[in-house]
C-alpha positions as CSV (number, residue, x, y, z in Angstrom):
1,M,245.8,139.9,72.9
2,S,246.6,137.4,70.2
3,A,248.8,134.3,70.5
4,M,250.9,135.5,67.6
5,L,251.8,138.7,69.4
6,L,252.7,136.8,72.5
7,I,255.0,134.5,70.6
8,E,256.6,137.5,68.9
9,Q,257.3,139.0,72.3
10,A,258.7,135.7,73.6
11,L,261.1,135.6,70.7
12,N,262.1,139.2,71.5
13,G,262.8,138.1,75.1
14,L,264.8,135.1,73.8
15,Q,266.9,137.4,71.6
16,Y,267.4,139.8,74.5
17,G,268.4,136.9,76.7
18,V,271.1,135.5,74.4
19,M,272.6,138.9,74.0
20,L,272.8,139.2,77.8
21,F,274.4,135.8,77.8
22,L,277.3,137.0,75.7
23,M,277.9,139.8,78.3
24,A,277.4,137.6,81.3
25,A,279.5,134.6,80.0
26,G,282.6,136.7,79.9
27,L,281.8,138.3,83.2
28,T,281.3,135.0,85.0
29,L,284.4,133.5,83.4
30,V,286.5,136.4,84.7
31,F,285.0,136.4,88.2
32,G,285.0,132.6,88.4
33,V,288.6,132.0,87.3
34,M,290.3,135.2,88.5
35,G,288.0,136.2,91.4
36,L,287.9,139.7,89.9
37,I,285.0,142.2,90.0
38,N,285.3,143.9,86.6
39,L,283.1,147.0,86.4
40,A,284.7,147.9,83.1
41,H,283.2,144.9,81.3
42,G,280.4,147.2,79.9
43,S,283.1,149.4,78.4
44,L,284.4,146.5,76.4
45,Y,280.8,146.0,75.1
46,M,280.9,149.7,74.0
47,V,284.4,149.2,72.4
48,G,283.0,146.4,70.3
49,A,280.0,148.5,69.2
50,F,282.1,151.5,68.2
51,A,284.7,149.4,66.4
52,C,281.9,147.7,64.4
53,A,280.2,151.0,63.6
54,G,283.4,152.7,62.6
55,V,284.7,150.0,60.4
56,A,281.3,149.4,58.8
57,A,281.0,153.2,58.0
58,V,284.5,153.2,56.3
59,T,284.1,149.9,54.4
60,G,280.4,149.7,54.0
61,N,280.6,146.0,55.1
62,F,278.8,145.0,58.4
63,W,280.6,141.7,58.6
64,L,284.1,143.4,58.5
65,G,282.8,145.6,61.3
66,L,281.8,142.5,63.2
67,A,285.2,141.0,62.9
68,A,286.7,144.3,63.9
69,S,284.5,144.4,67.0
70,L,285.9,141.0,68.1
71,A,289.5,142.0,67.5
72,A,289.2,145.4,69.1
73,A,287.5,144.2,72.2
74,A,289.8,141.2,72.7
75,A,292.9,143.5,72.1
76,A,291.5,146.1,74.6
77,G,290.8,143.4,77.1
78,A,294.3,141.9,76.8
79,I,296.0,145.3,77.1
80,V,293.9,146.2,80.2
81,E,294.7,142.9,81.8
82,L,298.4,143.2,81.2
83,T,298.7,146.8,82.3
84,V,296.0,147.3,85.0
85,I,294.1,144.1,86.0
86,R,297.2,142.0,86.7
87,R,298.1,144.3,89.6
88,L,294.7,143.8,91.2
89,Y,294.5,140.0,91.8
90,A,296.1,140.1,95.2
91,R,294.1,143.2,96.2
92,D,290.7,143.1,97.9
93,H,287.5,143.6,96.0
94,L,287.2,147.3,97.0
95,D,290.4,148.1,95.2
96,Q,289.2,146.1,92.2
97,V,285.9,148.0,92.1
98,L,287.7,151.4,92.3
99,A,290.3,150.5,89.7
100,T,287.8,149.1,87.2
101,F,285.4,152.1,87.8
102,A,288.3,154.3,86.8
103,L,288.7,152.3,83.6
104,I,285.1,153.1,82.8
105,L,285.9,156.8,82.9
106,V,289.1,156.2,80.8
107,F,287.2,154.2,78.1
108,S,284.3,156.7,78.0
109,E,286.5,159.8,77.6
110,G,288.8,158.0,75.1
111,T,285.8,156.9,73.0
112,R,284.3,160.4,73.1
113,W,287.7,161.8,72.0
114,L,287.9,159.4,69.1
115,F,284.3,159.3,67.9
116,G,282.8,162.5,69.3
117,S,279.7,162.8,71.6
118,F,277.1,162.1,69.0
119,P,275.7,158.6,68.5
120,L,276.7,156.4,65.6
121,Y,274.3,154.2,63.7
122,L,274.7,150.7,62.2
123,D,272.6,149.5,59.4
124,I,271.3,146.0,59.4
125,P,272.9,144.0,56.5
126,A,270.7,144.0,53.4
127,A,270.6,140.2,53.4
128,L,269.2,140.2,56.9
129,A,266.8,143.2,56.6
130,G,263.1,142.7,56.6
131,P,260.9,140.0,58.1
132,I,260.7,136.3,57.7
133,T,257.5,134.2,57.9
134,L,257.7,131.6,60.7
135,P,255.4,128.5,61.0
136,G,251.9,129.7,61.9
137,G,252.2,132.8,59.8
138,I,254.2,134.9,62.3
139,E,256.2,137.7,60.7
140,Y,259.4,138.2,62.6
141,P,262.5,140.3,61.8
142,L,265.2,138.0,60.2
143,Y,268.0,139.9,61.9
144,R,266.7,139.2,65.4
145,L,266.3,135.6,64.5
146,V,269.9,135.5,63.3
147,L,271.0,137.0,66.7
148,I,269.2,134.2,68.5
149,G,271.1,131.7,66.3
150,I,274.5,133.4,66.8
151,G,274.0,133.6,70.6
152,L,273.0,129.9,70.9
153,A,275.9,128.9,68.6
154,V,278.4,130.9,70.8
155,A,276.9,129.2,73.9
156,A,277.4,125.7,72.3
157,G,281.0,126.8,71.4
158,L,281.7,127.9,74.9
159,F,280.3,124.6,76.3
160,W,282.7,122.7,74.0
161,L,285.6,125.0,74.8
162,I,285.2,124.6,78.6
163,G,284.3,120.9,78.6
164,A,286.3,119.3,75.8
165,T,289.6,121.2,75.2
166,R,292.9,121.5,77.1
167,L,292.3,125.3,77.6
168,G,288.9,124.5,79.1
169,V,290.5,122.0,81.5
170,R,292.9,124.7,82.6
171,I,290.2,127.2,83.0
172,R,288.1,124.8,85.2
173,A,291.2,123.9,87.1
174,G,292.1,127.6,87.6
175,E,288.6,128.2,89.0
176,A,288.9,125.3,91.4
177,D,292.5,125.8,92.6
178,R,294.8,128.4,90.9
179,E,297.7,127.7,93.2
180,M,297.7,124.0,92.3
181,I,297.7,124.5,88.5
182,A,300.5,127.1,88.9
183,A,302.5,124.6,90.9
184,L,301.9,122.0,88.1
185,G,303.6,124.3,85.6
186,V,300.7,126.1,84.0
187,D,301.5,129.7,83.1
188,I,298.7,131.2,85.2
189,S,299.4,134.8,84.0
190,R,299.0,133.8,80.4
191,L,295.8,131.8,81.2
192,Y,294.4,134.9,82.9
193,T,295.2,137.1,79.8
194,I,293.5,134.6,77.5
195,V,290.4,134.3,79.7
196,F,290.1,138.1,80.0
197,A,290.5,138.6,76.3
198,L,287.9,135.9,75.6
199,G,285.4,137.6,77.9
200,A,286.2,140.9,76.3
201,A,285.6,139.5,72.8
202,L,282.2,138.1,73.8
203,A,281.2,141.5,75.2
204,G,282.4,143.3,72.1
205,L,280.5,140.8,69.9
206,A,277.3,141.5,71.9
207,G,277.8,145.3,71.5
208,A,278.3,145.0,67.8
209,L,275.2,142.8,67.2
210,V,273.0,145.0,69.4
211,G,274.4,148.2,67.8
212,A,272.4,147.5,64.7
213,L,269.2,147.6,66.7
214,Q,269.9,150.9,68.6
215,S,272.3,153.8,68.5
216,V,275.9,153.3,69.4
217,Q,276.9,155.8,72.0
218,V,279.2,156.5,74.9
219,G,278.0,154.8,78.1
220,M,275.8,152.2,76.4
221,G,277.5,149.4,78.2
222,E,276.8,150.3,81.8
223,P,273.0,149.5,81.8
224,V,273.8,146.1,80.2
225,L,276.5,145.4,82.7
226,I,274.0,145.8,85.6
227,L,271.7,143.2,84.0
228,A,274.7,140.9,83.3
229,F,275.5,141.0,87.1
230,V,271.9,140.1,87.8
231,V,272.2,137.2,85.3
232,I,275.3,135.7,86.9
233,V,273.8,136.0,90.4
234,I,270.7,134.1,89.2
235,G,272.6,131.5,87.3
236,G,275.5,131.1,89.7
237,I,279.0,132.7,89.6
238,G,281.4,130.8,87.4
239,S,278.8,128.7,85.6
240,I,278.4,129.0,81.8
241,K,275.2,127.0,82.0
242,G,273.9,129.3,84.8
243,A,274.8,132.3,82.7
244,L,272.8,130.9,79.7
245,V,269.8,129.9,81.8
246,G,269.9,133.1,83.9
247,A,270.1,135.3,80.8
248,I,267.2,133.7,79.1
249,L,265.1,134.0,82.3
250,V,266.0,137.7,82.6
251,G,265.3,138.3,78.9
252,L,261.9,136.6,79.0
253,T,260.9,138.1,82.3
254,D,261.8,141.6,81.3
255,T,260.3,141.5,77.8
256,L,257.1,139.6,78.7
257,G,256.6,141.7,81.8
258,R,256.7,144.9,79.9
259,F,254.2,143.5,77.4
260,L,251.8,141.6,79.7
261,L,251.6,143.9,82.8
262,P,250.2,147.0,81.0
263,V,247.7,144.7,79.3
264,A,246.7,143.2,82.7
265,F,246.3,146.6,84.3
266,G,244.5,147.9,81.3
267,T,241.5,145.7,82.2
268,F,240.6,148.0,85.1
269,L,242.7,151.2,84.7
270,P,242.8,153.9,82.0
271,P,245.3,153.1,79.2
272,S,247.8,155.9,80.3
273,E,247.9,154.8,83.9
274,A,248.0,151.1,83.0
275,T,251.0,151.7,80.8
276,S,253.0,153.7,83.4
277,I,252.2,151.4,86.3
278,G,252.8,148.3,84.2
279,A,256.2,149.6,82.9
280,A,257.3,150.6,86.5
281,L,256.4,147.1,87.9
282,A,258.0,145.4,84.9
283,S,261.3,147.0,85.5
284,M,261.3,145.5,89.0
285,L,260.5,142.0,87.9
286,I,264.0,140.8,87.2
287,Y,265.2,141.9,90.6
288,I,262.2,140.2,92.2
289,L,263.2,137.1,90.2
290,M,266.8,137.4,91.5
291,A,265.7,137.8,95.1
292,G,263.4,134.7,94.8
293,V,266.2,132.6,93.4
294,L,268.6,133.7,96.2
295,V,266.1,132.8,98.8
296,I,265.8,129.3,97.5
297,R,269.4,128.8,96.3
298,P,271.8,131.4,97.7
299,G,274.6,130.3,95.3
300,G,272.4,130.7,92.2
301,L,270.7,128.1,90.1
302,F,273.9,126.3,89.1
303,G,276.5,127.9,91.4
304,R,278.2,126.6,94.5
305,A,276.8,127.6,97.9
């Protein structure tokens, strides 16, 4: 096993992690500010991917598709919040789970009706296709490197938004005491719509960016949603810093585990058995990581107890 291959896999894990962050950041904002369990967040990821693929297919321009993914996911999020989610804030979490699960079915069937049951495919922009040579002679896909940069830039923008703007002050205040800021004259309904649309836009952006690396298909958001929940549990519910750190930990753990465990088992097992056992154990690693964090810090790395 060469050091260059290990570094390449670490970069893959980082890229995977920052994409998970885009999903988890919106999810943790919605749960932290609104106290809402939103199982339909993965459907907004799917909406962004399909919007990007559809617009890119019509126009031949990936970047127009990316803009469409943000607009479509944000609009879908705002409409869902105004028509459905707004009626769930005073209800218990079981009602929220049932209602947002129903939204998954609505989004899935609606997407299948609009685009059909067959997967769509997004082409990587020509300017970003092919590898780039990194220091040390490592050949790495330029598009994946750009995804890392976009994810980190969005993280920096979110830190600035939450920490240095009037909207960020209201979001933090709404997380701490929503009744108080409502009493001070803040339109809490409008704030909730903005937060929900922002989280939806982040999910749609993640779906569009990842759509160029895999097929765009109905139901693609649900597996990512499960990992996003793992991320916010590890990082701490309501913490953007926790979402970033947790996402990178999950991305690196999953990617390096799938790479290193088969190699380790291959030293004393036949290759086929080493691969199957290593892959099975690697899929468990992120949940073992989550359990370990919760044993030490029940509120997550950066969450409240």
